[in-house]
C-alpha positions, 0 to 999 in steps of 0.5 A: 929486054926487060931490066928489073929495078928492085922496088925498093930501089925505083924512084918511080914505082911507089907500088908495095905490099907494105900495106898488105904486111904491115895490116897482116903483121899481128897474125902473121906472127900467130900464123908463124908461131903455127907453122913452126908448131906443125912443122915439128915432129919426133923425126929429126928429118922434118923440121930440119929440111921444113924449116930449111924452105920455111925460113928462107925469106920467101914473102908468104903471100898467100897466107897474107891473102887469106887473111885479108880477105878474112879480114875485108869482111870483117871476120873476127873468128880464129880460123883464117890462122889455120887455113892461112897455115894450110895455104902456106904449107901447101905452097911449101910442100909444092915447092919441095915437090917442084925442086925435085922433078925440076932438079933444081939447086936454087931456090929463094939464093939458097943451096935447095932442100934436095941439095941437101937432104937428097930427093927422098926426103924433100918428097917426103917432107913435102907429103908430112907437110900436106898432111898437116895441111889437111888436119887443120882444114879439118879442125877449122871444121868448113867443109866449103873451106876443105873442098877449096883447099883439096880441090886446088890440091889435085888441081896443083898435081894436074898441073905438075903432071901437065907440064910434064907432058908439055915439057920441052916441047916447042910446039906448046901453045900459049893456051896450053902453058896459060893452063899449066900456070892456071893450075900450078899457080893460080889455083892456089892463089884463088883458093887462098882468096877465096877461103877467106870470105868462106870462114867469115860466112859471106854470100856466093858473090863475095865468095867469086869476087876474091876467087877470081882476084886470086886467080887473076893476081896467081897468073899475072904473077907467074907471067912476071917470074917467066919475063923475069927469068929471062930479064932479072938478076939472080939476086932478085929471083933467088935463083941463076937468070936462065934457070927456066932455059937450062932446064929446058922449061917452055915458058911464054916468052921462049913460046912467042920467040919460037912462034914468030921466029924464022925456021932457022931460029925455030931450029934453034929452039928446038935444039936448044930446048928439046935436045938440051942443048943449054950452053951459055952461048945459046942462052945469049942468042936465046936472050937475043930473040927474045929481045928481038921478037919482044917477046918480054914485053909482051908477056908483061903485057898478058900480065897487065891484062890478068892484074886488071881482071883482078882489080875489076873483080874487086872493084864492086866491093867497099873501099876500105883499106884491106881493099886497098892494100889487095889492090896494090898487090897487083901492080907491086906484082906486076912492077917487079919488072920495069 
């Protein structure tokens, strides 16, 4: 089973998002100010719920991708700030909705908004943030950027519904699952990266390069998250280890273990996931089967594959500090598991 080594404590791994954080620091301060401004409302519960999640310590990787992908092409305007904020609001809205659908109690180590204010408030504040995101997109005045982000919003919603359709179904294939995470996670990464070159008014090749980078980075990111749920630590995850198992989520480590198992082992998975018999004892057995069939390392292998595609997407672009920082993000995402 994989074991997580927090990056700051690793002696062997050097990848970090620090170069990206440092390069985007000034712009991210402006994004954060805009976030606080646009999350405001005369309806008191809206800023309370929004700020609970916004201030909960996420890395804000997606808006940093928007800022970096614009700066990669020497953009000097203001619109990337609004688009980065739109991307973060879309992400935050998705998290609020996800926690309701998944009935999650923890998010980044804190009680979820639904546990404090209830499901209705979480869904409605998520809708408010989506509305604010689209208002900022309109302010930018780019139909191409609006098209990319609005299309991503539709794809994300489709991914949520697709996930419901395969939930607790042990016959879910790897292709089915990749379709879910491509929509739920990778689509926003791709859109966040693509709108940068759009506002920088570069050609189609630049847009396609960043879109491919974002899509494949997002796939790698989610696959690593899947592995971390069975091989990580609660302090690193911001949730309890095994939450995916307890919630009956079908993720790649489980799909592979089920496919490779004996009939008795497959019966165990059906009982644990489909019938909801997700006791602590069954979690231990699940971990044992995942170890037996090496499905964590294979999941990470898939992540490395998509990371390589992301790296190749950027390869033809000129070598700059921005390109180097975006390249290092790929390694950072994958090296969260060792």
